VOTOR-464760 format. One line per 10 residues: their letters; for each residue x negated, y negated, z negated of N, C-alpha, C. Coordinates in steps of 0.02 Angstrom, whole numbers, padded with zeros to 5 digits. Atoms other than C-alpha are relative to their C-alpha. Example, Ala and Ser with C-alpha at 12.3 -4.5 7.8 and 13.67 -1.06 7.14 Angstrom:
<nodes>
as) -00045 00059 00000 -00615 00225 -00390 -00045 -00060 00000 ~ 00042 00059 00003 -00684 00053 -00357 00039 -00055 -00037
</nodes>
This chain:
<nodes>
mppekpkslp) -00043 00059 00000 00000 00000 00000 -00045 -00062 00000 ~ 00042 00060 -00003 -00074 -00169 00048 00009 -00044 -00061 ~ -00006 00046 00056 -00111 -00298 -00086 00053 -00054 00015 ~ -00051 00052 -00008 00023 -00430 -00115 -00032 -00063 00030 ~ 00025 00062 -00032 00002 -00586 -00007 -00007 -00054 -00054 ~ 00009 00054 00049 -00072 -00728 -00111 00050 -00057 00012 ~ -00043 00060 -00005 00037 -00877 -00147 -00047 -00060 00005 ~ 00040 00061 -00005 -00030 -01047 -00098 00042 -00059 -00024 ~ -00035 00059 00023 00013 -01211 -00179 00021 -00042 00060 ~ -00022 00043 -00056 00111 -01332 -00069 -00050 -00057 00011
vlfehipvel) 00044 00056 -00017 00012 -01467 00021 00034 -00065 -00023 ~ -00024 00065 00023 00033 -01639 -00061 -00027 -00054 00047 ~ 00024 00045 -00052 00015 -01746 00094 -00010 -00072 -00024 ~ 00004 00069 00023 00043 -01909 00001 -00063 -00013 -00041 ~ 00061 00009 00040 -00114 -01880 -00104 -00063 -00005 00042 ~ 00059 00000 -00043 -00233 -01864 00044 -00016 -00072 00020 ~ 00018 00070 -00015 -00329 -02028 00068 00006 -00016 00074 ~ -00008 00023 -00069 -00296 -02129 00225 -00065 00010 00040 ~ 00065 -00008 -00034 -00483 -02125 00268 -00008 00071 00027 ~ 00004 -00069 -00022 -00475 -01936 00279 00052 00014 00054
kltprfclwq) -00054 -00010 -00049 -00309 -01939 00373 -00019 -00027 00068 ~ 00019 00031 -00063 -00389 -02048 00507 -00054 00039 00037 ~ 00052 -00041 -00032 -00521 -01915 00545 00033 00061 00031 ~ -00040 -00052 -00034 -00445 -01799 00677 -00033 00069 00004 ~ 00031 -00067 00002 -00521 -01635 00620 00039 00046 -00047 ~ -00044 -00041 00041 -00373 -01547 00541 00021 00062 00038 ~ -00029 -00061 -00027 -00308 -01372 00568 00049 00026 -00051 ~ -00044 -00035 00046 -00181 -01259 00488 -00033 00066 -00016 ~ 00024 -00067 00013 -00212 -01089 00412 00057 00044 -00024 ~ -00047 -00051 00024 -00119 -00929 00375 -00040 00055 -00035
yvlvgdgdeq) 00029 -00060 00029 -00157 -00784 00262 00012 00058 00049 ~ -00004 -00058 -00044 -00194 -00630 00369 -00031 00059 -00036 ~ 00025 -00061 00031 -00216 -00453 00305 -00052 00032 00045 ~ 00054 -00031 -00039 -00381 -00378 00362 -00024 00063 -00035 ~ 00028 -00061 00029 -00465 -00210 00336 00049 00058 00006 ~ -00039 -00061 -00003 -00400 -00033 00323 00005 00033 -00068 ~ -00009 -00040 00061 -00331 00074 00183 -00011 -00039 -00064 ~ 00015 00033 00064 -00400 00030 00012 -00044 -00061 00007 ~ 00045 00057 -00012 -00515 -00099 00091 00037 -00061 00027 ~ -00039 00056 -00025 -00373 -00216 00141 -00005 -00060 -00047
swtkvpmqtn) 00000 00061 00039 -00381 -00396 00084 00029 -00057 00043 ~ -00027 00058 -00035 -00305 -00563 00129 -00055 -00051 00012 ~ 00049 00052 -00016 -00409 -00695 00216 00037 -00059 00033 ~ -00029 00060 -00032 -00372 -00873 00275 -00027 -00005 00071 ~ 00020 00005 -00070 -00373 -00887 00464 00021 -00068 00027 ~ -00018 00065 -00029 -00381 -01057 00550 00051 00009 00057 ~ -00053 -00003 -00050 -00229 -01090 00660 00008 -00068 00033 ~ -00017 00061 -00036 -00181 -01216 00791 00074 -00016 -00012 ~ -00070 00020 00010 -00017 -01312 00784 00047 00039 00046 ~ -00042 -00039 -00046 00046 -01206 00930 00009 00073 -00023
gyrgsstnpd) -00007 -00068 00027 00032 -01047 00824 -00056 00048 00020 ~ 00057 -00042 -00019 -00125 -00979 00909 -00056 -00009 -00050 ~ 00057 00005 00045 -00283 -00943 00812 -00043 -00061 00018 ~ 00045 00056 -00009 -00398 -01091 00788 -00072 00022 -00013 ~ 00071 -00014 00011 -00585 -01104 00761 -00030 -00058 -00038 ~ 00035 00053 00037 -00692 -01199 00638 -00057 -00030 00041 ~ 00055 00026 -00041 -00820 -01225 00777 00023 -00027 00068 ~ -00025 00024 -00064 -00708 -01271 00925 00047 -00059 -00009 ~ -00041 00059 00010 -00643 -01450 00920 00064 -00001 00041 ~ -00061 -00003 -00040 -00515 -01408 01054 00058 00031 -00039
twadfltvqq) -00052 -00032 00041 -00420 -01312 00919 00019 -00042 -00061 ~ -00015 00044 00057 -00415 -01456 00793 00053 -00050 00021 ~ -00052 00049 -00015 -00283 -01591 00781 -00005 -00059 -00048 ~ -00003 00058 00045 -00247 -01759 00703 00046 00017 -00059 ~ -00036 -00013 00062 -00170 -01768 00531 00076 00005 00009 ~ -00073 00001 -00006 00009 -01812 00581 00026 00062 00038 ~ -00021 -00060 -00037 00020 -01669 00707 -00003 00061 -00045 ~ 00006 -00057 00046 -00041 -01545 00576 00054 -00004 -00054 ~ -00052 00008 00051 00077 -01616 00445 00068 00022 00026 ~ -00065 -00018 -00029 00227 -01598 00560 00005 00076 00011
ayqrggfdgi) -00001 -00073 -00011 00180 -01418 00607 00007 00037 -00067 ~ -00004 -00033 00065 00156 -01370 00424 00071 -00006 -00028 ~ -00067 00011 00028 00324 -01446 00375 00054 00038 00038 ~ -00047 -00042 -00038 00412 -01347 00514 -00001 00072 -00028 ~ 00004 -00066 00030 00352 -01189 00426 -00042 00048 00040 ~ 00038 -00052 -00034 00256 -01032 00468 -00075 -00002 -00015 ~ 00071 00005 00018 00088 -01087 00397 -00006 -00002 -00076 ~ 00010 -00002 00073 00014 -01065 00223 -00036 -00061 -00027 ~ 00035 00059 00023 -00091 -01223 00217 -00031 -00038 00057 ~ 00037 00038 -00049 -00194 -01353 00306 -00073 00000 -00019
gfvftgddnl) 00072 00003 00012 -00381 -01368 00324 -00031 -00060 00034 ~ 00039 00054 -00029 -00511 -01496 00368 -00068 00028 00020 ~ 00062 -00027 -00026 -00665 -01461 00473 -00057 -00051 -00011 ~ 00060 00041 00008 -00835 -01531 00421 -00047 00018 00057 ~ 00039 -00012 -00060 -00948 -01552 00571 -00074 -00016 -00005 ~ 00069 00022 00003 -01111 -01631 00516 -00013 -00060 00045 ~ 00006 00058 -00043 -01078 -01772 00640 00005 -00066 -00038 ~ -00005 00060 00042 -01047 -01894 00498 -00023 00020 -00070 ~ 00023 -00015 00068 -01085 -01904 00313 00056 00025 -00046 ~ -00056 -00028 00038 -00919 -01827 00259 -00016 00072 -00017
igididdcrd) 00017 -00068 00023 -00951 -01671 00154 00054 00025 -00049 ~ -00046 -00030 00047 -00852 -01551 00048 -00037 00041 -00052 ~ 00026 -00041 00055 -00889 -01471 -00119 00057 00044 -00023 ~ -00052 -00048 00017 -00790 -01314 -00156 -00021 00036 -00064 ~ 00016 -00032 00063 -00789 -01254 -00336 00054 00052 -00014 ~ -00047 -00055 00009 -00707 -01083 -00353 00003 00022 -00073 ~ -00009 -00030 00066 -00638 -01001 -00510 -00019 -00045 -00058 ~ 00017 00048 00052 -00652 -01158 -00615 00062 -00031 -00033 ~ -00062 00031 00024 -00469 -01197 -00654 00049 00054 -00021 ~ -00052 -00044 00024 -00338 -01109 -00757 00065 -00021 00036
petgeltqfa) -00059 00020 -00039 -00185 -01107 -00641 00062 -00013 -00043 ~ -00057 00011 00044 -00065 -01105 -00789 -00004 -00067 -00037 ~ 00008 00060 00041 -00137 -01248 -00892 -00031 -00058 00038 ~ 00035 00053 -00036 -00238 -01345 -00762 -00068 -00015 -00030 ~ 00064 00012 00033 -00388 -01338 -00879 -00058 00020 00045 ~ 00060 -00011 -00041 -00556 -01352 -00791 -00058 00023 -00043 ~ 00061 -00019 00035 -00719 -01270 -00839 -00044 -00061 -00010 ~ 00046 00055 00012 -00854 -01382 -00908 -00043 -00013 00062 ~ 00040 00006 -00061 -00957 -01347 -00751 00036 -00044 00051 ~ -00039 00039 -00048 -00818 -01417 -00639 00007 -00072 -00024
qdimaqvtgy) -00007 00067 00027 -00791 -01566 -00754 -00064 -00040 00009 ~ 00065 00034 -00007 -00977 -01608 -00749 -00012 -00022 00072 ~ 00009 00018 -00071 -00982 -01604 -00558 00047 -00057 00019 ~ -00049 00052 -00017 -00823 -01708 -00542 -00019 -00067 -00031 ~ 00021 00062 00032 -00895 -01837 -00662 -00058 -00033 00038 ~ 00058 00025 -00037 -01049 -01855 -00550 00014 -00018 00073 ~ -00014 00009 -00072 -00964 -01860 -00379 00061 -00045 00008 ~ -00055 00044 -00016 -00856 -02002 -00316 00032 00026 00064 ~ -00034 -00024 -00059 -00725 -01943 -00193 00071 00022 -00015 ~ -00068 -00027 00006 -00555 -01864 -00165 -00004 00072 -00022
tevspsgtgv) 00000 -00069 00026 -00524 -01706 -00267 00070 00027 00003 ~ -00064 -00034 -00001 -00384 -01582 -00241 -00007 00070 -00028 ~ -00001 -00068 00024 -00335 -01416 -00316 00001 00046 00061 ~ 00001 -00047 -00055 -00373 -01269 -00202 00068 00035 00007 ~ -00065 -00032 -00011 -00225 -01175 -00125 00017 00055 -00050 ~ -00013 -00053 00049 -00245 -01033 -00251 00018 -00027 -00069 ~ -00010 00029 00066 -00235 -01152 -00398 -00056 00014 -00049 ~ 00054 -00020 00046 -00395 -01080 -00471 -00066 -00037 00013 ~ 00061 00037 -00016 -00523 -01200 -00395 00016 -00071 00018 ~ -00009 00069 -00023 -00551 -01378 -00338 -00045 -00011 00060
kiftradlkr) 00039 00021 -00058 -00614 -01458 -00179 -00011 -00075 -00005 ~ 00017 00071 00002 -00703 -01625 -00174 -00022 -00021 00069 ~ 00019 00030 -00064 -00714 -01730 -00016 -00036 -00064 -00017 ~ 00040 00058 00016 -00850 -01861 -00023 -00046 -00016 00059 ~ 00050 00018 -00051 -00983 -01948 00080 -00069 00002 -00032 ~ 00069 -00005 00025 -01168 -01915 00060 -00047 00002 00059 ~ 00052 -00004 -00050 -01326 -01937 00160 -00047 00055 -00020 ~ 00041 -00058 00016 -01406 -01767 00155 -00055 00007 00052 ~ 00057 -00011 -00045 -01578 -01740 00229 -00006 00074 00013 ~ 00007 -00071 -00017 -01595 -01576 00321 -00073 00018 00007
ah) 00068 -00026 -00008 -01754 -01475 00309 -00005 00033 00068 ~ 00008 -00029 -00067 -01820 -01426 00480 -00055 00051 -00001
</nodes>
């Protein structure tokens, strides 16, 4: 018997900053069951607004914020995503397993990072983590 499909928190569109909304690198995602037998698990798959699979590396499959919002609100998708490209200084910090989904309490580790980083923070779709969107000039080692 396959594992139960995870529940995802609803997207709070009104909380997403305008600056992020103006960057046309959004996609949708759906939970998809992968694997066989006892090895089955749910994974998030990028999707296009037309219902076809998307890609985190193909800009032709991304959309602007309003198009993604409308598709999500029509139904059939589990969440929305944002693609980081390295073409600008917009970065994401993903902190998993740092939040109690019942109480909202954060681990000290997550609190320390959030205190040091200025940006937009949201709860992950599972309710057990946080994502921080910020700007930073990172030097790449070559």
